[in-house]
RONUVO-907866 format. One record per residue: x, y, z of N, C-alpha, C, CB in turn; residue number from 1. Coordinates in steps of 0.2 Angstrom, whole numbers, plus 5000, padded with zeros to 4 digits. Glycine has a CB too. Layout:
N
{{X, Y, Z}, {X, Y, Z}, {X, Y, Z}, {X, Y, Z}, NUM},
...
***
This chain:
248
{{5135, 5087, 5081}, {5132, 5081, 5087}, {5128, 5084, 5089}, {5135, 5078, 5092}, 1},
{{5122, 5079, 5093}, {5117, 5083, 5097}, {5120, 5086, 5104}, {5111, 5077, 5098}, 2},
{{5119, 5090, 5104}, {5121, 5095, 5113}, {5116, 5091, 5114}, {5121, 5104, 5115}, 3},
{{5120, 5088, 5122}, {5117, 5083, 5127}, {5112, 5089, 5130}, {5123, 5080, 5134}, 4},
{{5106, 5087, 5133}, {5104, 5092, 5139}, {5107, 5093, 5145}, {5098, 5091, 5140}, 5},
{{5104, 5099, 5146}, {5107, 5099, 5155}, {5107, 5095, 5161}, {5104, 5102, 5157}, 6},
{{5102, 5090, 5159}, {5099, 5085, 5163}, {5104, 5081, 5165}, {5094, 5081, 5160}, 7},
{{5106, 5078, 5156}, {5113, 5075, 5156}, {5121, 5077, 5157}, {5113, 5074, 5152}, 8},
{{5121, 5081, 5155}, {5128, 5085, 5160}, {5126, 5084, 5165}, {5130, 5092, 5160}, 9},
{{5122, 5085, 5169}, {5124, 5086, 5176}, {5120, 5077, 5178}, {5120, 5094, 5180}, 10},
{{5116, 5074, 5177}, {5119, 5068, 5179}, {5125, 5066, 5177}, {5116, 5064, 5177}, 11},
{{5129, 5067, 5169}, {5137, 5063, 5171}, {5140, 5065, 5175}, {5144, 5063, 5167}, 12},
{{5139, 5072, 5177}, {5144, 5073, 5184}, {5143, 5070, 5190}, {5145, 5080, 5186}, 13},
{{5139, 5066, 5190}, {5138, 5062, 5195}, {5138, 5053, 5194}, {5132, 5064, 5198}, 14},
{{5142, 5053, 5189}, {5142, 5046, 5188}, {5148, 5043, 5191}, {5140, 5044, 5182}, 15},
{{5143, 5037, 5194}, {5146, 5033, 5200}, {5155, 5030, 5198}, {5141, 5025, 5200}, 16},
{{5158, 5029, 5201}, {5166, 5024, 5198}, {5160, 5016, 5200}, {5177, 5024, 5207}, 17},
{{5166, 5015, 5195}, {5166, 5007, 5192}, {5171, 5005, 5195}, {5166, 5005, 5182}, 18},
{{5169, 4999, 5196}, {5177, 4996, 5200}, {5176, 4987, 5194}, {5175, 4994, 5213}, 19},
{{5184, 4988, 5190}, {5182, 4984, 5182}, {5190, 4980, 5185}, {5183, 4991, 5170}, 20},
{{5191, 4975, 5186}, {5197, 4974, 5184}, {5201, 4975, 5178}, {5197, 4970, 5184}, 21},
{{5204, 4979, 5178}, {5207, 4981, 5171}, {5212, 4975, 5169}, {5211, 4988, 5172}, 22},
{{5216, 4972, 5174}, {5222, 4968, 5171}, {5218, 4962, 5169}, {5229, 4966, 5176}, 23},
{{5212, 4960, 5170}, {5209, 4955, 5170}, {5204, 4954, 5163}, {5206, 4954, 5176}, 24},
{{5201, 4959, 5161}, {5199, 4959, 5157}, {5201, 4963, 5150}, {5194, 4959, 5159}, 25},
{{5202, 4960, 5144}, {5203, 4963, 5136}, {5197, 4972, 5137}, {5197, 4954, 5128}, 26},
{{5200, 4973, 5131}, {5197, 4981, 5130}, {5187, 4978, 5129}, {5202, 4986, 5122}, 27},
{{5186, 4972, 5123}, {5181, 4971, 5121}, {5177, 4969, 5131}, {5182, 4964, 5116}, 28},
{{5180, 4967, 5134}, {5175, 4965, 5139}, {5176, 4971, 5144}, {5177, 4956, 5143}, 29},
{{5181, 4974, 5143}, {5181, 4982, 5147}, {5173, 4985, 5146}, {5187, 4989, 5142}, 30},
{{5174, 4983, 5139}, {5167, 4988, 5136}, {5161, 4987, 5136}, {5167, 4991, 5131}, 31},
{{5160, 4981, 5137}, {5154, 4977, 5139}, {5153, 4977, 5147}, {5155, 4969, 5137}, 32},
{{5157, 4977, 5151}, {5156, 4979, 5158}, {5153, 4986, 5158}, {5162, 4979, 5162}, 33},
{{5157, 4990, 5156}, {5155, 4997, 5157}, {5147, 4998, 5156}, {5159, 5000, 5152}, 34},
{{5146, 4997, 5148}, {5142, 4998, 5148}, {5133, 4993, 5151}, {5144, 5000, 5142}, 35},
{{5137, 4988, 5155}, {5132, 4985, 5159}, {5130, 4987, 5165}, {5133, 4980, 5161}, 36},
{{5135, 4991, 5167}, {5136, 4994, 5175}, {5136, 5002, 5174}, {5145, 4992, 5179}, 37},
{{5137, 5006, 5170}, {5136, 5014, 5170}, {5131, 5014, 5172}, {5136, 5018, 5165}, 38},
{{5129, 5019, 5174}, {5123, 5021, 5177}, {5124, 5028, 5179}, {5121, 5018, 5182}, 39},
{{5119, 5032, 5183}, {5118, 5038, 5186}, {5116, 5038, 5192}, {5115, 5042, 5184}, 40},
{{5116, 5041, 5196}, {5113, 5043, 5204}, {5112, 5035, 5205}, {5105, 5048, 5205}, 41},
{{5113, 5028, 5203}, {5111, 5022, 5203}, {5105, 5021, 5198}, {5110, 5020, 5211}, 42},
{{5104, 5024, 5193}, {5099, 5021, 5189}, {5102, 5022, 5182}, {5091, 5025, 5191}, 43},
{{5101, 5017, 5179}, {5103, 5012, 5172}, {5107, 5019, 5168}, {5094, 5007, 5166}, 44},
{{5109, 5021, 5164}, {5109, 5024, 5158}, {5107, 5024, 5152}, {5112, 5026, 5157}, 45},
{{5102, 5026, 5148}, {5100, 5021, 5141}, {5108, 5021, 5139}, {5094, 5026, 5135}, 46},
{{5111, 5016, 5138}, {5118, 5013, 5133}, {5116, 5010, 5130}, {5124, 5009, 5134}, 47},
{{5118, 5011, 5123}, {5114, 5008, 5117}, {5120, 5004, 5113}, {5109, 5014, 5111}, 48},
{{5127, 5007, 5116}, {5133, 5005, 5114}, {5139, 5006, 5118}, {5133, 5007, 5109}, 49},
{{5143, 5004, 5118}, {5151, 5006, 5118}, {5156, 5002, 5116}, {5153, 5007, 5125}, 50},
{{5160, 5007, 5115}, {5167, 5005, 5109}, {5172, 5007, 5112}, {5168, 5007, 5102}, 51},
{{5179, 5006, 5110}, {5183, 5007, 5111}, {5186, 5013, 5107}, {5186, 5003, 5112}, 52},
{{5191, 5019, 5111}, {5190, 5025, 5107}, {5199, 5024, 5106}, {5186, 5034, 5112}, 53},
{{5202, 5028, 5100}, {5208, 5028, 5098}, {5213, 5029, 5104}, {5208, 5034, 5094}, 54},
{{5211, 5032, 5109}, {5214, 5034, 5116}, {5214, 5027, 5121}, {5209, 5039, 5119}, 55},
{{5220, 5024, 5123}, {5222, 5019, 5128}, {5218, 5018, 5134}, {5230, 5020, 5131}, 56},
{{5212, 5014, 5133}, {5208, 5015, 5141}, {5205, 5020, 5140}, {5213, 5016, 5147}, 57},
{{5199, 5023, 5134}, {5197, 5027, 5134}, {5190, 5024, 5131}, {5202, 5032, 5132}, 58},
{{5184, 5025, 5132}, {5179, 5021, 5127}, {5175, 5027, 5127}, {5175, 5013, 5129}, 59},
{{5169, 5025, 5121}, {5165, 5029, 5117}, {5159, 5027, 5120}, {5166, 5028, 5111}, 60},
{{5153, 5031, 5122}, {5149, 5027, 5125}, {5142, 5029, 5120}, {5149, 5030, 5134}, 61},
{{5138, 5028, 5118}, {5132, 5028, 5115}, {5126, 5027, 5118}, {5132, 5025, 5111}, 62},
{{5122, 5033, 5119}, {5119, 5032, 5121}, {5111, 5031, 5118}, {5121, 5034, 5124}, 63},
{{5106, 5030, 5118}, {5098, 5026, 5114}, {5096, 5032, 5111}, {5090, 5023, 5120}, 64},
{{5096, 5039, 5113}, {5095, 5046, 5112}, {5101, 5048, 5107}, {5096, 5050, 5120}, 65},
{{5105, 5045, 5106}, {5110, 5047, 5101}, {5114, 5053, 5103}, {5106, 5049, 5095}, 66},
{{5117, 5052, 5110}, {5120, 5059, 5111}, {5126, 5053, 5112}, {5117, 5065, 5119}, 67},
{{5131, 5055, 5114}, {5139, 5052, 5116}, {5143, 5056, 5119}, {5143, 5051, 5110}, 68},
{{5148, 5050, 5123}, {5153, 5056, 5127}, {5157, 5049, 5127}, {5151, 5060, 5136}, 69},
{{5163, 5053, 5129}, {5168, 5048, 5129}, {5170, 5046, 5139}, {5175, 5050, 5124}, 70},
{{5173, 5039, 5142}, {5174, 5038, 5149}, {5179, 5034, 5147}, {5168, 5034, 5153}, 71},
{{5183, 5034, 5154}, {5185, 5029, 5154}, {5184, 5023, 5158}, {5188, 5031, 5155}, 72},
{{5187, 5018, 5160}, {5184, 5011, 5160}, {5181, 5010, 5166}, {5188, 5005, 5158}, 73},
{{5184, 5015, 5171}, {5181, 5014, 5178}, {5175, 5020, 5178}, {5187, 5016, 5185}, 74},
{{5171, 5024, 5174}, {5165, 5028, 5171}, {5168, 5034, 5180}, {5153, 5022, 5172}, 75},
{{5175, 5035, 5180}, {5176, 5042, 5183}, {5178, 5046, 5182}, {5178, 5044, 5188}, 76},
{{5179, 5047, 5174}, {5181, 5056, 5171}, {5176, 5051, 5166}, {5193, 5059, 5168}, 77},
{{5176, 5059, 5162}, {5171, 5060, 5153}, {5170, 5067, 5150}, {5161, 5056, 5154}, 78},
{{5171, 5064, 5143}, {5169, 5070, 5141}, {5164, 5071, 5136}, {5175, 5072, 5139}, 79},
{{5161, 5076, 5135}, {5157, 5077, 5132}, {5159, 5082, 5125}, {5153, 5078, 5137}, 80},
{{5160, 5081, 5119}, {5163, 5082, 5114}, {5167, 5079, 5108}, {5164, 5083, 5116}, 81},
{{5167, 5081, 5103}, {5172, 5077, 5097}, {5178, 5074, 5101}, {5174, 5082, 5088}, 82},
{{5180, 5070, 5096}, {5189, 5069, 5097}, {5191, 5069, 5093}, {5192, 5064, 5099}, 83},
{{5195, 5072, 5091}, {5200, 5074, 5085}, {5208, 5070, 5085}, {5202, 5082, 5085}, 84},
{{5210, 5069, 5079}, {5217, 5065, 5078}, {5219, 5070, 5074}, {5218, 5057, 5074}, 85},
{{5226, 5072, 5079}, {5232, 5080, 5075}, {5236, 5073, 5070}, {5240, 5087, 5083}, 86},
{{5233, 5073, 5064}, {5242, 5071, 5061}, {5245, 5074, 5055}, {5243, 5064, 5059}, 87},
{{5245, 5072, 5050}, {5250, 5073, 5045}, {5243, 5079, 5040}, {5254, 5064, 5041}, 88},
{{5237, 5075, 5040}, {5233, 5076, 5037}, {5230, 5084, 5041}, {5229, 5070, 5036}, 89},
{{5233, 5086, 5044}, {5228, 5090, 5047}, {5223, 5086, 5055}, {5223, 5091, 5041}, 90},
{{5220, 5089, 5057}, {5213, 5087, 5062}, {5209, 5083, 5059}, {5209, 5094, 5064}, 91},
{{5209, 5079, 5061}, {5203, 5072, 5058}, {5198, 5071, 5065}, {5208, 5061, 5058}, 92},
{{5191, 5073, 5062}, {5184, 5073, 5068}, {5183, 5063, 5069}, {5174, 5079, 5063}, 93},
{{5186, 5061, 5072}, {5186, 5052, 5073}, {5178, 5052, 5074}, {5190, 5049, 5081}, 94},
{{5175, 5059, 5080}, {5169, 5056, 5082}, {5165, 5056, 5076}, {5166, 5061, 5089}, 95},
{{5165, 5061, 5071}, {5161, 5061, 5064}, {5163, 5056, 5061}, {5162, 5066, 5059}, 96},
{{5166, 5052, 5060}, {5169, 5048, 5057}, {5164, 5039, 5060}, {5179, 5049, 5059}, 97},
{{5165, 5040, 5066}, {5161, 5036, 5070}, {5151, 5036, 5067}, {5163, 5038, 5079}, 98},
{{5151, 5044, 5068}, {5144, 5044, 5067}, {5143, 5041, 5058}, {5141, 5053, 5070}, 99},
{{5147, 5044, 5057}, {5147, 5043, 5046}, {5144, 5034, 5048}, {5159, 5043, 5039}, 100},
{{5147, 5030, 5052}, {5150, 5025, 5048}, {5144, 5021, 5053}, {5159, 5022, 5047}, 101},
{{5138, 5025, 5059}, {5134, 5023, 5059}, {5127, 5024, 5055}, {5134, 5023, 5064}, 102},
{{5128, 5033, 5054}, {5121, 5032, 5048}, {5119, 5028, 5042}, {5121, 5037, 5044}, 103},
{{5127, 5026, 5040}, {5127, 5022, 5032}, {5125, 5013, 5036}, {5137, 5024, 5027}, 104},
{{5127, 5012, 5041}, {5125, 5005, 5043}, {5116, 5005, 5045}, {5131, 5003, 5050}, 105},
{{5113, 5013, 5047}, {5106, 5012, 5050}, {5104, 5013, 5043}, {5102, 5018, 5056}, 106},
{{5106, 5017, 5039}, {5103, 5018, 5033}, {5104, 5013, 5027}, {5104, 5024, 5030}, 107},
{{5106, 5007, 5029}, {5106, 5002, 5024}, {5104, 4997, 5028}, {5113, 5001, 5021}, 108},
{{5099, 4998, 5031}, {5093, 4992, 5034}, {5086, 4995, 5033}, {5094, 4990, 5042}, 109},
{{5085, 5001, 5029}, {5081, 5002, 5027}, {5079, 4999, 5020}, {5082, 5006, 5027}, 110},
{{5073, 4994, 5017}, {5075, 4990, 5012}, {5072, 4997, 5007}, {5071, 4980, 5013}, 111},
{{5074, 4992, 5002}, {5069, 4997, 4995}, {5063, 4998, 4995}, {5070, 4994, 4986}, 112},
{{5058, 4995, 4996}, {5052, 4995, 4998}, {5050, 5000, 5001}, {5051, 4991, 5000}, 113},
{{5054, 5004, 5005}, {5050, 5008, 5009}, {5055, 5015, 5005}, {5051, 5005, 5019}, 114},
{{5059, 5014, 5001}, {5061, 5021, 4999}, {5056, 5023, 4991}, {5071, 5021, 4997}, 115},
{{5057, 5028, 4991}, {5055, 5031, 4982}, {5061, 5032, 4979}, {5052, 5039, 4980}, 116},
{{5061, 5028, 4974}, {5068, 5026, 4970}, {5067, 5029, 4963}, {5069, 5018, 4971}, 117},
{{5073, 5035, 4963}, {5075, 5036, 4954}, {5079, 5034, 4953}, {5076, 5042, 4950}, 118},
{{5079, 5031, 4947}, {5087, 5028, 4947}, {5086, 5027, 4936}, {5088, 5016, 4953}, 119},
{{5092, 5029, 4934}, {5092, 5030, 4927}, {5096, 5021, 4925}, {5099, 5039, 4924}, 120},
{{5097, 5022, 4918}, {5101, 5014, 4915}, {5105, 5012, 4919}, {5105, 5014, 4908}, 121},
{{5111, 5019, 4923}, {5120, 5013, 4922}, {5118, 5015, 4932}, {5132, 5020, 4915}, 122},
{{5120, 5012, 4934}, {5121, 5015, 4944}, {5127, 5015, 4946}, {5117, 5011, 4950}, 123},
{{5130, 5021, 4946}, {5137, 5020, 4948}, {5138, 5022, 4956}, {5142, 5025, 4943}, 124},
{{5131, 5028, 4960}, {5131, 5028, 4965}, {5125, 5029, 4967}, {5136, 5031, 4966}, 125},
{{5125, 5028, 4976}, {5118, 5029, 4976}, {5119, 5035, 4981}, {5113, 5024, 4978}, 126},
{{5112, 5039, 4982}, {5111, 5044, 4988}, {5106, 5046, 4990}, {5112, 5050, 4987}, 127},
{{5105, 5045, 4999}, {5098, 5043, 5000}, {5097, 5051, 5004}, {5095, 5036, 5005}, 128},
{{5090, 5052, 5002}, {5087, 5061, 5004}, {5083, 5061, 5007}, {5084, 5066, 4998}, 129},
{{5082, 5063, 5013}, {5077, 5065, 5017}, {5076, 5070, 5013}, {5080, 5067, 5025}, 130},
{{5071, 5069, 5010}, {5064, 5074, 5009}, {5057, 5077, 5011}, {5063, 5074, 5005}, 131},
{{5056, 5081, 5009}, {5049, 5084, 5011}, {5045, 5088, 5004}, {5052, 5090, 5019}, 132},
{{5040, 5088, 5002}, {5036, 5091, 4997}, {5035, 5098, 4999}, {5029, 5087, 4995}, 133},
{{5035, 5098, 5003}, {5032, 5108, 5005}, {5041, 5113, 5005}, {5028, 5108, 5018}, 134},
{{5044, 5109, 5005}, {5053, 5112, 5006}, {5055, 5115, 4996}, {5061, 5102, 5008}, 135},
{{5057, 5121, 4998}, {5056, 5122, 4990}, {5065, 5122, 4987}, {5053, 5132, 4989}, 136},
{{5067, 5117, 4992}, {5074, 5116, 4989}, {5075, 5110, 4990}, {5080, 5121, 4991}, 137},
{{5071, 5105, 4992}, {5068, 5099, 4991}, {5066, 5099, 4981}, {5061, 5098, 4996}, 138},
{{5060, 5103, 4982}, {5059, 5104, 4974}, {5064, 5106, 4969}, {5054, 5109, 4973}, 139},
{{5067, 5108, 4971}, {5076, 5114, 4967}, {5079, 5106, 4966}, {5084, 5123, 4976}, 140},
{{5081, 5103, 4971}, {5085, 5097, 4969}, {5081, 5093, 4967}, {5089, 5093, 4974}, 141},
{{5074, 5092, 4967}, {5069, 5087, 4963}, {5071, 5087, 4955}, {5061, 5088, 4963}, 142},
{{5074, 5095, 4953}, {5072, 5095, 4948}, {5079, 5091, 4944}, {5070, 5102, 4946}, 143},
{{5084, 5093, 4949}, {5089, 5088, 4945}, {5092, 5080, 4946}, {5093, 5090, 4945}, 144},
{{5087, 5077, 4948}, {5086, 5069, 4948}, {5088, 5069, 4940}, {5078, 5066, 4951}, 145},
{{5085, 5072, 4935}, {5087, 5067, 4930}, {5094, 5067, 4928}, {5082, 5070, 4923}, 146},
{{5097, 5075, 4929}, {5103, 5073, 4928}, {5106, 5070, 4931}, {5106, 5077, 4927}, 147},
{{5108, 5068, 4939}, {5109, 5065, 4944}, {5109, 5058, 4941}, {5105, 5067, 4949}, 148},
{{5103, 5056, 4938}, {5102, 5049, 4935}, {5106, 5046, 4929}, {5095, 5049, 4931}, 149},
{{5107, 5053, 4925}, {5111, 5053, 4919}, {5117, 5051, 4920}, {5112, 5058, 4916}, 150},
{{5122, 5055, 4926}, {5127, 5053, 4930}, {5129, 5047, 4932}, {5127, 5056, 4934}, 151},
{{5123, 5043, 4932}, {5124, 5036, 4934}, {5122, 5037, 4944}, {5134, 5033, 4932}, 152},
{{5118, 5042, 4946}, {5120, 5043, 4952}, {5111, 5041, 4954}, {5123, 5050, 4954}, 153},
{{5110, 5035, 4958}, {5100, 5035, 4959}, {5101, 5039, 4966}, {5096, 5025, 4960}, 154},
{{5095, 5041, 4966}, {5092, 5045, 4970}, {5085, 5041, 4975}, {5089, 5050, 4965}, 155},
{{5088, 5041, 4980}, {5082, 5036, 4986}, {5081, 5041, 4990}, {5085, 5030, 4991}, 156},
{{5074, 5041, 4992}, {5070, 5047, 4995}, {5069, 5043, 5002}, {5062, 5050, 4990}, 157},
{{5068, 5046, 5007}, {5065, 5045, 5014}, {5061, 5050, 5015}, {5070, 5045, 5020}, 158},
{{5056, 5048, 5019}, {5053, 5054, 5023}, {5055, 5058, 5030}, {5045, 5052, 5024}, 159},
{{5053, 5066, 5028}, {5055, 5069, 5034}, {5050, 5074, 5034}, {5063, 5072, 5036}, 160},
{{5047, 5073, 5034}, {5040, 5081, 5037}, {5043, 5085, 5041}, {5032, 5079, 5042}, 161},
{{5044, 5091, 5039}, {5049, 5097, 5043}, {5046, 5100, 5049}, {5050, 5105, 5038}, 162},
{{5036, 5099, 5048}, {5033, 5103, 5053}, {5030, 5097, 5058}, {5027, 5107, 5051}, 163},
{{5031, 5093, 5055}, {5033, 5086, 5061}, {5026, 5082, 5058}, {5031, 5087, 5073}, 164},
{{5023, 5076, 5062}, {5018, 5072, 5060}, {5010, 5074, 5059}, {5019, 5068, 5064}, 165},
{{5009, 5079, 5060}, {5004, 5081, 5062}, {5004, 5088, 5055}, {5005, 5083, 5071}, 166},
{{5008, 5089, 5054}, {5007, 5095, 5047}, {5006, 5090, 5039}, {5017, 5099, 5046}, 167},
{{5004, 5096, 5037}, {5000, 5095, 5030}, {5006, 5092, 5025}, {4997, 5102, 5026}, 168},
{{5012, 5094, 5026}, {5018, 5086, 5022}, {5017, 5084, 5023}, {5023, 5083, 5021}, 169},
{{5017, 5081, 5031}, {5017, 5072, 5032}, {5012, 5069, 5028}, {5015, 5069, 5039}, 170},
{{5005, 5074, 5029}, {5000, 5068, 5025}, {5003, 5067, 5017}, {4991, 5072, 5025}, 171},
{{5003, 5074, 5014}, {5007, 5071, 5006}, {5009, 5068, 5008}, {5010, 5073, 5002}, 172},
{{5017, 5067, 5010}, {5022, 5062, 5010}, {5017, 5054, 5011}, {5028, 5064, 5017}, 173},
{{5013, 5054, 5017}, {5009, 5048, 5018}, {5008, 5046, 5008}, {5001, 5051, 5023}, 174},
{{5003, 5050, 5007}, {5000, 5052, 4999}, {5005, 5047, 4994}, {5001, 5063, 4996}, 175},
{{5012, 5051, 4995}, {5016, 5048, 4989}, {5017, 5040, 4991}, {5024, 5052, 4989}, 176},
{{5019, 5039, 4997}, {5017, 5033, 4999}, {5015, 5026, 4998}, {5015, 5033, 5001}, 177},
{{5008, 5029, 4998}, {5003, 5025, 4998}, {5001, 5024, 4991}, {5000, 5027, 5002}, 178},
{{5004, 5030, 4984}, {5002, 5029, 4978}, {5003, 5022, 4976}, {5006, 5033, 4974}, 179},
{{5001, 5020, 4970}, {5002, 5015, 4966}, {5008, 5015, 4963}, {4997, 5015, 4962}, 180},
{{5009, 5022, 4960}, {5016, 5022, 4959}, {5020, 5029, 4962}, {5017, 5022, 4952}, 181},
{{5023, 5027, 4969}, {5027, 5031, 4973}, {5031, 5037, 4968}, {5031, 5026, 4977}, 182},
{{5035, 5035, 4963}, {5038, 5040, 4961}, {5038, 5044, 4956}, {5041, 5039, 4960}, 183},
{{5029, 5042, 4954}, {5025, 5049, 4950}, {5022, 5052, 4952}, {5021, 5048, 4945}, 184},
{{5020, 5051, 4960}, {5017, 5053, 4966}, {5023, 5060, 4966}, {5016, 5047, 4973}, 185},
{{5027, 5056, 4969}, {5033, 5061, 4971}, {5034, 5068, 4968}, {5039, 5057, 4971}, 186},
{{5035, 5065, 4964}, {5035, 5072, 4957}, {5031, 5076, 4957}, {5036, 5072, 4951}, 187},
{{5024, 5073, 4955}, {5018, 5077, 4956}, {5019, 5082, 4961}, {5013, 5074, 4957}, 188},
{{5022, 5078, 4967}, {5020, 5085, 4976}, {5024, 5090, 4972}, {5025, 5084, 4986}, 189},
{{5032, 5087, 4971}, {5037, 5093, 4971}, {5034, 5097, 4965}, {5045, 5091, 4969}, 190},
{{5030, 5095, 4961}, {5028, 5101, 4956}, {5022, 5105, 4958}, {5026, 5099, 4950}, 191},
{{5019, 5102, 4966}, {5014, 5105, 4969}, {5008, 5104, 4967}, {5014, 5111, 4969}, 192},
{{5010, 5099, 4963}, {5001, 5096, 4962}, {4997, 5094, 4967}, {4999, 5091, 4957}, 193},
{{4991, 5093, 4968}, {4988, 5091, 4972}, {4986, 5083, 4971}, {4983, 5097, 4972}, 194},
{{4988, 5078, 4979}, {4986, 5071, 4975}, {4979, 5071, 4978}, {4991, 5063, 4976}, 195},
{{4977, 5067, 4975}, {4971, 5061, 4981}, {4968, 5057, 4980}, {4966, 5062, 4984}, 196},
{{4974, 5055, 4981}, {4976, 5046, 4984}, {4977, 5046, 4994}, {4988, 5043, 4981}, 197},
{{4976, 5040, 4996}, {4974, 5040, 5003}, {4979, 5040, 5008}, {4969, 5034, 5004}, 198},
{{4980, 5043, 5012}, {4986, 5044, 5016}, {4988, 5040, 5023}, {4986, 5050, 5016}, 199},
{{4980, 5033, 5023}, {4980, 5029, 5027}, {4983, 5021, 5026}, {4975, 5030, 5028}, 200},
{{4988, 5020, 5022}, {4990, 5015, 5020}, {4998, 5013, 5026}, {4991, 5017, 5013}, 201},
{{5000, 5009, 5027}, {5003, 5005, 5031}, {5010, 5007, 5028}, {5000, 4998, 5030}, 202},
{{5013, 5012, 5029}, {5016, 5016, 5024}, {5023, 5019, 5031}, {5009, 5023, 5020}, 203},
{{5028, 5019, 5030}, {5036, 5021, 5034}, {5037, 5029, 5036}, {5042, 5019, 5027}, 204},
{{5032, 5032, 5034}, {5032, 5041, 5034}, {5036, 5041, 5041}, {5022, 5046, 5033}, 205},
{{5030, 5040, 5047}, {5034, 5041, 5053}, {5039, 5038, 5055}, {5032, 5041, 5057}, 206},
{{5040, 5033, 5056}, {5048, 5029, 5055}, {5054, 5032, 5051}, {5049, 5022, 5051}, 207},
{{5053, 5034, 5047}, {5055, 5037, 5043}, {5058, 5045, 5047}, {5050, 5037, 5038}, 208},
{{5054, 5045, 5049}, {5056, 5055, 5052}, {5058, 5054, 5058}, {5048, 5061, 5054}, 209},
{{5057, 5048, 5061}, {5060, 5048, 5068}, {5069, 5046, 5066}, {5055, 5040, 5075}, 210},
{{5068, 5042, 5064}, {5077, 5038, 5059}, {5078, 5044, 5058}, {5078, 5031, 5050}, 211},
{{5078, 5050, 5055}, {5080, 5056, 5053}, {5084, 5059, 5058}, {5075, 5059, 5051}, 212},
{{5080, 5060, 5064}, {5080, 5066, 5068}, {5086, 5061, 5069}, {5074, 5069, 5075}, 213},
{{5087, 5054, 5072}, {5091, 5050, 5078}, {5097, 5051, 5072}, {5088, 5041, 5080}, 214},
{{5098, 5052, 5067}, {5102, 5052, 5063}, {5106, 5058, 5062}, {5099, 5050, 5057}, 215},
{{5102, 5064, 5066}, {5105, 5071, 5064}, {5103, 5076, 5059}, {5111, 5069, 5062}, 216},
{{5096, 5074, 5057}, {5095, 5079, 5052}, {5089, 5083, 5053}, {5096, 5076, 5046}, 217},
{{5092, 5089, 5051}, {5088, 5096, 5056}, {5083, 5099, 5053}, {5094, 5102, 5058}, 218},
{{5084, 5097, 5044}, {5079, 5100, 5040}, {5080, 5097, 5033}, {5080, 5107, 5040}, 219},
{{5076, 5099, 5028}, {5076, 5097, 5022}, {5078, 5100, 5017}, {5071, 5094, 5021}, 220},
{{5082, 5096, 5011}, {5084, 5090, 5009}, {5089, 5090, 5014}, {5087, 5090, 5002}, 221},
{{5091, 5084, 5016}, {5098, 5081, 5020}, {5101, 5075, 5015}, {5096, 5077, 5029}, 222},
{{5106, 5076, 5013}, {5107, 5072, 5007}, {5113, 5067, 5010}, {5111, 5077, 5001}, 223},
{{5113, 5060, 5010}, {5119, 5056, 5013}, {5122, 5052, 5011}, {5119, 5054, 5018}, 224},
{{5127, 5055, 5009}, {5132, 5051, 5006}, {5134, 5044, 5006}, {5137, 5053, 5007}, 225},
{{5137, 5040, 5002}, {5137, 5033, 5003}, {5139, 5030, 5010}, {5141, 5030, 4998}, 226},
{{5147, 5034, 5011}, {5151, 5032, 5016}, {5149, 5037, 5021}, {5158, 5032, 5014}, 227},
{{5140, 5041, 5024}, {5137, 5040, 5027}, {5137, 5048, 5030}, {5138, 5034, 5030}, 228},
{{5142, 5051, 5025}, {5143, 5059, 5028}, {5134, 5063, 5026}, {5152, 5066, 5022}, 229},
{{5133, 5068, 5031}, {5128, 5071, 5027}, {5129, 5079, 5027}, {5120, 5070, 5030}, 230},
{{5124, 5078, 5021}, {5125, 5086, 5017}, {5120, 5090, 5018}, {5126, 5086, 5009}, 231},
{{5120, 5096, 5021}, {5113, 5098, 5023}, {5111, 5102, 5017}, {5113, 5101, 5029}, 232},
{{5104, 5105, 5016}, {5106, 5108, 5008}, {5104, 5106, 5003}, {5112, 5108, 5007}, 233},
{{5101, 5109, 4998}, {5101, 5109, 4991}, {5110, 5108, 4989}, {5098, 5118, 4989}, 234},
{{5110, 5104, 4983}, {5120, 5106, 4982}, {5118, 5100, 4973}, {5129, 5099, 4993}, 235},
{{5121, 5104, 4968}, {5117, 5104, 4963}, {5120, 5098, 4959}, {5115, 5111, 4959}, 236},
{{5119, 5095, 4955}, {5123, 5087, 4951}, {5128, 5087, 4949}, {5121, 5084, 4944}, 237},
{{5131, 5091, 4946}, {5138, 5092, 4945}, {5143, 5092, 4952}, {5139, 5098, 4941}, 238},
{{5140, 5095, 4956}, {5144, 5098, 4963}, {5143, 5090, 4967}, {5139, 5105, 4967}, 239},
{{5138, 5086, 4967}, {5136, 5080, 4969}, {5140, 5076, 4966}, {5129, 5078, 4968}, 240},
{{5142, 5075, 4961}, {5144, 5070, 4956}, {5151, 5071, 4958}, {5143, 5072, 4948}, 241},
{{5155, 5076, 4959}, {5162, 5077, 4961}, {5163, 5076, 4969}, {5164, 5084, 4960}, 242},
{{5158, 5077, 4973}, {5157, 5073, 4980}, {5159, 5067, 4979}, {5150, 5073, 4983}, 243},
{{5155, 5062, 4974}, {5154, 5057, 4973}, {5161, 5051, 4970}, {5149, 5059, 4969}, 244},
{{5164, 5056, 4967}, {5170, 5055, 4965}, {5170, 5053, 4958}, {5173, 5048, 4969}, 245},
{{5162, 5054, 4954}, {5161, 5054, 4948}, {5164, 5055, 4942}, {5157, 5055, 4947}, 246},
{{5167, 5056, 4937}, {5168, 5059, 4930}, {5165, 5055, 4926}, {5175, 5060, 4928}, 247},
{{5157, 5061, 4921}, {5156, 5060, 4916}, {5161, 5055, 4911}, {5156, 5064, 4915}, 248},
***
């Protein structure tokens, strides 16, 4: 979870109490009212969504910045942190499950034409990988792509220039997405071959970079499993297949 800024924590401490007729409203109605009325020092908060938490009378508030906290229906009490369920299987991070579901939904909205895709003759699963051509571990993972394809695992690359949009990595990624054959250009860039194509076409590199930050990507490669789980760093093909429950 992204750690909320000190300003956010201070603002939450001054959260105005809300007067909601709990008896008259359903839980959904309470969530909608909380989203509309939630404010700090009289200023509306940038609320993206409010949904019921597993605890009675508690709601998870998600801000447009990606930050989350928990509040009662009146906005009088709040918690910043992850919510766990203590069950027969041990501690389960309910907050992380929610982030995974949100991540999977956001990525499902990225059209195929904005991805650089490597797939084999058979498709059994799909990985989304935020990548950077200047990253050594990204190159190492790319060497595993043929094996992943053999195992029936598609690799869908999204751009994440780790030094930001002003770095050389961003320009190379833009050249990849602008290329006539982006997959060939991606492989060439991962081999550290120079690309001669243009970088000024209408491409999604910057929007994917910001999407990655919103989804919790902090470095590359960042592998997202189909259920939205984020796996940071290089992972060998056989281990990824095991994580996906695939056997040869």
